[in-house]
C-alpha positions in Angstrom: 25.2 -28.4 -146.4 27.2 -30.1 -143.7 30.0 -32.5 -144.6 29.9 -35.6 -142.4 32.6 -37.6 -144.2 34.1 -37.8 -147.7 31.1 -38.1 -150.1 28.6 -37.9 -147.2 26.7 -34.7 -146.5 23.6 -33.6 -144.6 21.4 -30.8 -146.0 18.7 -28.9 -144.2 15.7 -27.8 -146.3 12.5 -26.1 -145.2 9.3 -26.3 -147.4 5.7 -25.1 -147.0 3.6 -27.8 -148.6 0.4 -26.0 -147.5 -0.7 -22.7 -146.0 0.2 -22.8 -142.3 2.3 -26.0 -142.5 6.1 -26.1 -142.5 8.2 -29.2 -143.2 11.8 -29.2 -142.0 13.9 -31.9 -143.7 17.4 -33.1 -143.0 18.5 -35.0 -146.2 21.4 -37.5 -146.3 23.4 -37.1 -149.5 25.9 -39.8 -150.3 28.0 -39.6 -153.4 25.6 -36.9 -154.8 22.5 -39.1 -154.3 19.7 -37.8 -152.1 18.8 -40.7 -149.7 17.1 -40.9 -146.3 15.3 -37.8 -145.1 14.3 -37.0 -141.6 11.0 -35.1 -141.5 9.7 -32.7 -138.9 6.2 -31.2 -139.6 4.8 -28.2 -137.8 1.8 -26.1 -138.3 -1.8 -25.3 -137.5 -5.0 -25.5 -139.5 -8.6 -26.4 -138.9 -10.6 -29.4 -140.1 -14.3 -30.0 -139.7 -15.1 -32.0 -136.6 -16.9 -34.6 -138.6 -13.8 -35.2 -140.7 -11.3 -35.3 -137.8 -11.2 -39.1 -137.6 -11.0 -39.6 -141.4 -8.2 -36.9 -141.6 -6.1 -38.6 -138.9 -6.5 -42.0 -140.6 -5.5 -40.6 -144.0 -2.5 -38.7 -142.5 -1.4 -41.8 -140.6 -1.7 -44.0 -143.7 0.3 -41.5 -145.8 3.1 -41.4 -143.1 3.2 -45.2 -143.0 3.3 -45.4 -146.8 6.6 -43.4 -146.9 8.2 -44.3 -143.6 11.3 -46.4 -143.8 
């Protein structure tokens, strides 16, 4: 955890929400409360060609739902 200022920290966390996918997060913590989180996703997996467009739409919708 990196101290930015009194009561303000940044914490780096790495998670694997699915096989082959890594999510790196930098979390702003102010006065002990976990707030804005920068997300970097990386990974590789295969989807069926006929599902490609649907997958991208669902992924885009999920990102937009949680983006601030």
